[in-house]
C-alpha positions in Angstrom: -5.6 9.9 -0.3 -2.2 10.6 -0.3 -0.1 13.4 -1.8 2.4 12.8 -4.4 5.7 11.3 -3.1 4.5 10.7 0.5 3.5 7.6 2.4 0.0 6.7 4.1 -0.1 4.4 6.8 -2.8 1.8 6.4 -1.9 -0.8 9.2 0.3 0.1 11.8 3.2 -2.4 12.5 2.8 -2.3 16.1 -1.0 -3.0 15.9 -0.1 -6.3 13.8 1.0 -8.5 16.7 -0.3 -12.0 15.2 -0.3 -11.1 11.3 -2.8 -9.7 9.1 -4.7 -10.5 5.6 -5.4 -7.7 3.1 -8.9 -9.2 1.8 -9.3 -6.6 -1.0 -7.2 -3.6 -2.0 -8.1 -0.9 -5.0 -5.4 1.5 -6.1 -6.3 4.8 -7.7 -4.2 7.7 -9.3 -5.1 11.0 -9.9 -2.8 11.4 -12.8 0.0 9.9 -14.4 2.4 8.0 -12.1 2.8 5.0 -10.0 0.6 3.9 -6.8 2.2 1.3 -4.6 1.2 -0.8 -1.7 4.1 -1.4 0.5 5.1 -3.6 3.5 7.5 -3.2 6.3 8.4 -2.2 9.8 8.6 1.6 9.2 7.0 4.0 6.7 8.7 3.7 3.2 10.6 6.4 1.6 11.1 6.6 -2.2 10.7 3.4 -3.8 14.0 1.5 -4.8 15.5 -1.8 -5.0 15.0 -3.1 -1.7 11.6 -1.8 -1.0 9.1 -4.5 -0.2 6.3 -3.6 -2.8 3.6 -6.1 -2.8 1.2 -4.3 -5.4 1.5 -1.6 -7.7 -0.4 0.4 -10.4 1.4 2.3 -13.2 -0.3 4.5 -15.7 -0.3 7.4 -18.0 -3.5 8.9 -16.8 -6.1 8.9 -13.8 -7.0 5.4 -13.4 -7.2 2.4 -10.9 -7.0 -1.4 -10.5 -7.9 -3.9 -8.2 -5.6 -6.6 -6.5 -6.9 -9.9 -7.8 -5.8 -11.9 -4.6 -5.3 -11.7 -0.8 -2.1 -10.6 0.9 -0.8 -12.1 4.2 1.4 -9.8 6.4 3.9 -11.3 8.9 3.4 -10.1 12.5 5.2 -6.8 12.9 4.6 -5.6 9.4 2.6 -2.7 8.5 1.2 -1.5 5.4 1.4 1.9 3.4 0.0 3.4 0.3 2.6 5.6 -1.5 2.1 7.6 -4.8 4.9 8.7 -6.8 5.2 10.8 -9.8 1.5 11.5 -9.8 -1.0 14.2 -8.4 -1.6 11.8 -5.6 -3.2 8.3 -5.1 -5.8 6.5 -3.1 -6.7 3.2 -1.8 -9.7 1.2 -0.7 -8.6 -1.7 1.5 -10.4 -4.3 3.5 -8.1 -6.1 6.0 -8.4 -8.5 9.2 -5.7 -8.5 12.2 -5.4 -12.0 13.6 -5.7 -12.5 17.3 -2.7 -13.4 19.5 
């Protein structure tokens, strides 16, 4: 779970030395707002034009959604959950880090 307007690290970029694959991802909102899965080399701030969002869920009430595909991450990229405009958000993620 992450509080509103904060980023929760799921995959540390320094641990991702050979790439990663997100096998499953479910995003939850604990009220109206948006939950994002974001990749990059450092923790994201507020989502903007250049934010590398790879999945998001927008709702007017508490709800959830499942990402219907796998997501490949390049080596050195991390993964974060960020909830904005909500009471908070959560995620269930399964992933594999590739071997170097």
